[in-house]
Every structure is written in structure tokens, then in C-alpha cells.
N, C-alpha and C positions, 0 to 999 in steps of 0.2 A: 167857485172859486172866490179864494180871500181878493176882497177888491184893492188891497195893499199891492197886491202884484199887478193892478192892472192902472196903476197912478205914472203918468207917464213925468220925464224929467222937465224942468222948466227949458223953453228954449234957449234963454240966457246963460243958464247953466251948462246946457248939455252942448250949446257953440263952444262953449269956454274949453270944454273935456276936449271937440273932435279938434279942434284947433292946436291942440297942444300937445296930444297922445297919439300913442297908437291903438288900436281899436282891436278887440276879440271877438268872433264866432264863440259859442258856447254850444257844447255838443254835450247834449244830457245823454252820460251811459248806464244807460236804463240795467236794471236786474235779469236774473233770467225769469222766466217766465214761473210765475207763481212767489216770486221773490220782493221785496220791498228795501232792499238795501244793497247799494254796491259801493265800490270805493275804488280807484283807478290809482296805483301806485309808481305806475312809469308808462314813457311815453319812447318808443326807439324814432331814429331817424327816417324810417319807412313805412310808420303808421300804425306798429303794431302795440296794442295797449294792455300792459300785466295790470292785473287788481283782482276782484273777489266781488261776489255777490250770493246773498243769501235765496235759500232755497225752501219748498215745501217741506221739507223736514225740518227747517230753523235753523240749519248749518248753513255756514258761511264759506263757500268752495271758490276754488282757483278756475278764475278766467282768463279768456282774452279777448279783448277786443280789435275788430282788424277797422280802421278806419274808413268810413262810408257805409261801413253793416250797422243793421239797425239791431243787431241782438248778440248778447257775447259767446263764446263756444268756449263750453267747459271739459277745462282739463280731467285726466284720466285719475282724479283722488279717491280716496275710498271713499264709499258710502256712509253717512251718519258721523264722519268727523269734520272739524275745521283745518281752513287749507285755505292759501294766497298764491297769487302770482308776483312776486315782485321785481321781476326784471325780464326781459326778452329782448337778445341780442339781432343784428340785421337777417345772420342764418338762421334763426326761426329755433336755437334755443332758450331754453328758458330757465329760471331759477323757480321752485316752488318751495313752498313751507309747510309743512302738513304735519298734523296730528296724527296718530294711529290708535287705534280700536284699543289700545294696552293701557295701562296705569303707570304713569312713573313712580318708581319705588318711593322718592321722596318729595313727589307733591309739589313744583317747583313750580309748574306752570309755567312753563319756558315759551310756549306760543302766546301767554298771555289772555286766554279765553278763559280762565276758570275752572277749566274740566278736570282737570290731574292728571292729564294722558301727556304721553311723550311727544316729543315734538321733533322733526327731524326734516334736516334739507333734503331737497330733491332736485337735480336735471330733469326736465323734460324737453323730447323731441319723438316727433312723427309719433305722438299720443302714447308715447311710451315714459314711464317713470323710471328713475332710477336713482337708489338711494345714496347719497354723496357719505363717504366715512366721518369715523368721528375720531373723539383723540381718546376714548376707554371711557367717556361718561356716557351719560343714557340722551342726552339731548344738545341740539345744534339747531343753527339757525343761520338762513340767508342773506347779506347784504347787497351788493351790485352785481352787476353780469359785465364783461366788456366783447367785445370783437373777436376777440381771441380765444374767446371761447372759457374763459377764466371765471369762477364765481367766490366773491367775497365772501366772509361769514365770520362765524364763528362758534368751538364746539367746547363740548365739556370736556373735559380730564376726568379721571378717578379720584381728586385730590379733593378730602375733606377740608373745607378751610371753615374753622371756625368763628371766622370773623365776617364772614358773607350777611350780608341783608335779608330775613326771613322774606320768602319762603325757600332761597336761593342755600345751598349746601356745598356744591363741587365750584370747584375752580372751571372758568372756561380762558381757550385764547383763540386769539382772531388765526384764521387761517385761508387760505384760497385755493379751490378745486379748481385742478385743469383736466376739460375734457377733449381726450386727443380725440382727431380723425381715424377713422377706420371703415372699412366695408360696410357694416353692420352696427346698427344703432347699440346691440345689446351688448357687444363684445369691444366697444369703444372702453379703451382704460381709463383710470381716474386716477390723478397722481394730486397728492394733497400736500402741502408746502404751507408751513406753522409760522406765523407772523409774531413774535416773542414782544410779549412786554417789554416795555422800557426799564432800563436797568434798578432795582427797586420795588418794581411791581410784579404783583402778581395773577392779574386777567388782564386780559386785551379783546376787543370786538374790530373787525373790518365792514364798516358801512358804505363803503364803494369803491370801485376799481376802476382807471382809465384802458383807453386802448395800447397805453405803454408799459400796465402791469405794475404802475404808482397806486398801491391802496393807502386810505384814511378811515379813522376810525379812534381810538379813545384805547386809553390805557391808565390802570390803577390798581385801586385795591378793591376786593372782594366787597367791601362795606362800603365804597363812595361810586362804585360803578352801577349803573343801573340798567339794564335789558329796554331793550326797544318796547311799543312804540316811543314812549317817551325817554328814551335813552339819554344817558349823561354819565359823566366821567372825571376824572382829577386831569389828564393831561390829553389835550389833541395831539394826533401824530400821525405822520405821514410816512408810509413804510417804501423804502427803493424795489425795483425789480426786484431784486434778491434779497429781500426781507431785509434788510438794517432798518432800525426805526430813526425817527426825525423827533423829536417834541418841539411839533412849531410854537409852542407856547415859549419856549426859550428861546426861540433866533435869534429875535430884535428884545435886546434886555430892556428899552425903553418903554416895551410893551408888552411885559411879561405875562401870560394868561394862560388858565386851565380851563377846559372846557371839553367837548366833543367835536369833531371833523367829520361832517357829514356827505359832502361832495369834492370831486375830485375832477377838475376837465382833463382835455388833452395839453391845454399849454401848460401844466401844473399848478393852476388856481385852486385855491382851495374854499371852501365856506363852512361853513358850522355855527355852533354858540358857544360862547364863553360865560362860566360860572361867576357870578355878583356875589358880594360880600352878604346878600340879603337873601340870597337865595334866588334868583333871578336870572334869566339866561338873557344875552343878548348878539346878535347875529355880527357875524365878521368873516372879510376876505382877505385872505392870505396868500402869499407867492415869496418866492426866495428872494428875488429880485425889490420888491417892494416893502416886503414884512406885512405886518398884519394891519388893516384898515377898521375900524369898524362902522355897520353899517346902520343907516338911521330906521327907524319905528316911526311908525304913521301917531299922527294927531291924536294924544291921551294914550299910547303904548306905551305899556310897563315891565314888556321884556319881549324875546322872541330869538328866534333863529333861522338862518338861510338853510334849506335842505339841496338846493340842486343849483348849478350852475352850468351854462354850456361854452362851448367854445369862443363864442362872441364877448363873453364873459359876462351875460347877462345871468342875475339868479333870481331865485324864489324863494321864499320861506313864509313864515306868519310875522304877525305881531298883534300880541296878546294886552288886550285890555284890563284893567284893574279886576275885571271880574273872572279873567280866565276867558275870555271868550276870543278865538283865533280869526284873523281878520287875512287873506290871502296879500302878499306883498311881491311888487315884483320891481328890483334894482338894476339900472341901466347906467352906463356911464353918463354923466355927466349931469342925470338927472336924480331928484333925491327918492324916497321911497314913494310907492305906487299901490294903490289899492286897488288888486284886479277886478272887484265890482265897479269900481269908476270907470273902467276900461274896456267892460262890457255891458250899457247899458240893455241889451234887449235879452238878455241872460234869461232863461227859464228856469235858473237856481241861485238862490244867494251863496255864494262864494265862499268856504270858509278856509279850506287846508289845500295848496298847490303840492305838488311831491316831485315833479320832475320837470326840465324846456331840454328841449333837445336842440339839433343845430339848425330847425326854422324858425326855432322861437314858440312852437307850440308846448304851450302845459299842461300835464294832468294833474287831476287832484280830484277834491271830493266837496260839493255843496249840499244844501237843503232845499227841497221843493216844497211847495207853496202849503202841502202837507204836514208837512214837517221830519218827511222822510230822509233819509242820508241816501245821494247820489253820487258816483263818481261824474268827472266832465273832462272832455277834452277843451282849450281852448287855442284857438287859433286866429294869429294874425290876418286883418285883412283890411283894406282902405277903403269899404263899403260908406258911404255917407248915409246921415238919419234922413228919414222923410221929413219935409218942412215945416212940421208940426213937432218933431222933435219924439215921436211916439215909434215902437218898435209896427212891424208891419204885421206882425200877428198881434198885436194889442198888448204881448204878455212881457211885463218888466218887474226882475226882481227891487225889491224895497231900497232905497236908499240908506236906511239903516236896517238892524236885525231887531223886528220889534220883541218886545218882553215873553209873550205869548209865544215867539218860534225861537225863544233861547230855551224856554223850558221845557217845549216838545222838543227839540232836537237834543238837550240834554238827554232827559228821558229817552229817546229814541235812539241815541249812542250808548247810552250806559247798555241797555238793554242788548244791545248786539255784543258787546265787550263780555259779556257773560256765559 
């Protein structure tokens, strides 16, 4: 093991951290047998974690981790194609995005794996996958899921748009799929509600949905709206339960902004990223009564975004340095931005990217191992005291900074799994 992962924090520095900040225990969400890559995209309030893991055939497969279990559960997605579980509600209904073993006639790479295969949204429950309907196009994607059985996302129409940025050719629109309860999973009806773009826009995406049925995302043209995982758009939007859009960037004329809304809690607080003149993003928090508030970056941060917020108002996201390397950030009321690595000194991983934060303050995401592999993580708040010498009980502590060697190794490993 690289010695940098065994270096203990100084007693003085560590004492300063524990006296002022919450601590987190980090669980390494390890891949399926034969794999070396995993990512966690969500954690719900009962400890079910959605994500993906590679496998011996080198594809990335949709999985669910159960808090406290040592191995993930492989969902029933087709062999030989890439898939991911992006969310699972407290009733065990999961949203899955999966390629098919069929070539997309437009080679749009809607799922982002670079395979030219069709990309489709699914609902999963009781080990059964059910495809969600589209809007006449070839592809669709999932965003968030709530406890009412609603899944937000976006689906292609059949409209060819010459303004789309390559390789995209078809317009797409935000939708909400409603999974109705019935006696048998195979007969559960699925309703689809369209979330139309703002007036004058042509495309939209719905990234998250709360338990009230309010959805958030972005609206713009096919030229200025980018698909996830690094999505962007012209206008941050909130759709009410009836599907009416509100441009939250125009809500406060003193703080007009464009960008993308990435999460909404049950108090209708919204977080996301705003477009900046130089092309970078900055994180924001928005509510109807307070308008928009910009969230700070970590020291040296050049841009970032907030990706999830819980009902307490705690938010997580990323702060990117000038080289584009992310650091995981926690924002809490009355505190400045906190680097999650500083709050988890006993972590077996160097944390890179948080994805969600649940009602208990548990955080999902992914980080890098000492060998440079990407692994998912679950960060659980705890009040444990450090050893008197400031060392982790198992002797393994992540480095205080990511070394240039690991930066390079991490980039190569991550890019290899995106192809």
C-alpha cells in the first residue's frame, strides 16, 4: 500500500477538525466480484443505495447496495450492455437507465458510454424491469424518484433539430412517469406527464423530483442544453405538480441567472449550478421566500455545483480546482463550504464526488482507492472520537491532498470506464 495512505494527521490539526466539525464514517461500496469500478448515485432514507459496478465482461451494471451488506445486488439488466441504478424509493421501486443491444440509428450516445447503442429508462421492482414509454424518439433517461412512485427524466421526440450540438439530432423533453400500484408488478399501469420547456425553448430535462411531485431541471435550446453526467442548460426550472414551469433564474430580478437545477427537497428548496460568463459554473441555493443565494467554493475553487439537498437544508456538491479536479463539498446553515475529506479522516478512499444526501445526513458518492480505482462510498455521520495519537484505528487514512500520481491514475481509470 502506498505510504501516503498511512500518514496520520497531526494532533493539532486533527483536534481542530474534531472540535468544530461533524465527522463521517466512510463505507467503501465495493464492486461486484471480478470488478474494480463502482459508483453510488443515491441513498434513500432506509439505507438502500443505487449505483453501478463493472463486472468481468467489462460492462458497467446496475446494482443496489443495502446498508450493512458487504456485496451489491446485481439488477436484472441485459448482459453485455451498460446500465445504472440512479435512485430507489422506500418502497423498493428503482429507476434504471440501460443500453440495449441495438444500435441507435442516430448514434447519439444518449447514455454517455460511447457505444452508439440505444439508451432507455426502466422501472425495477421485485427483480423485474419494465421499460418506460418515450415521446416518439429512440432514447430516454431517468432523473430522480420519489416515494409516490414518480420518476422524473427526459425522453426524445421524433423532431429532428438542426440546432442540436453533435452527436444529438432529436429534441427531448422533460417527463414524469407515474408507476401505479396494482395486484401484480407486470400489470402496473404507467402514466407519463410531459413537463414542457419554458416559452421560447425547445428542449428540457427533469433531474429530480420531491415527494410533493415538484420537479426541477433545465430548459433551453438543443444547442445550449447538454445531457448528463455533466449536464448544463440555459434556464434553471421548477415544475409544479401540474407541470407548469417556473424560471427560477428570473424569480428575483436582482439575481437573475441561467443554469441547471439539480435537486429539490420537500420544502421546495432547490440547488444546482449557474452559468458564468467565462463558461464555469457556481453552486446556488434557491427558495420562493428567500430567492437565490450563491454557495461558496473551497479555497482555490474555480467552479462547482450543488447536486443534492435534504429537508434540513444540508447540501452537497463539488468544488473544482483550476485543473478541473473535483473535491466533495458539504454546505450547512451557518457554516462555510466544508471539504468532506476533512470531515472523514479515517476514510479508506479519497472522496471525489458526492451524489445525494438523505434525511439522516448520509451521503452517497464515489472516490478513489490507494490503487487509483474508482469506488462508490457511503458517508455516515457519527460522533466517534479519534485515537489520542490522531491515527485511524485501522491505520489507513486518506491523504490530505490528492497526489499528482493519483490524479493522473484516477483520470485514466475514470475515462476508461466512460468509453
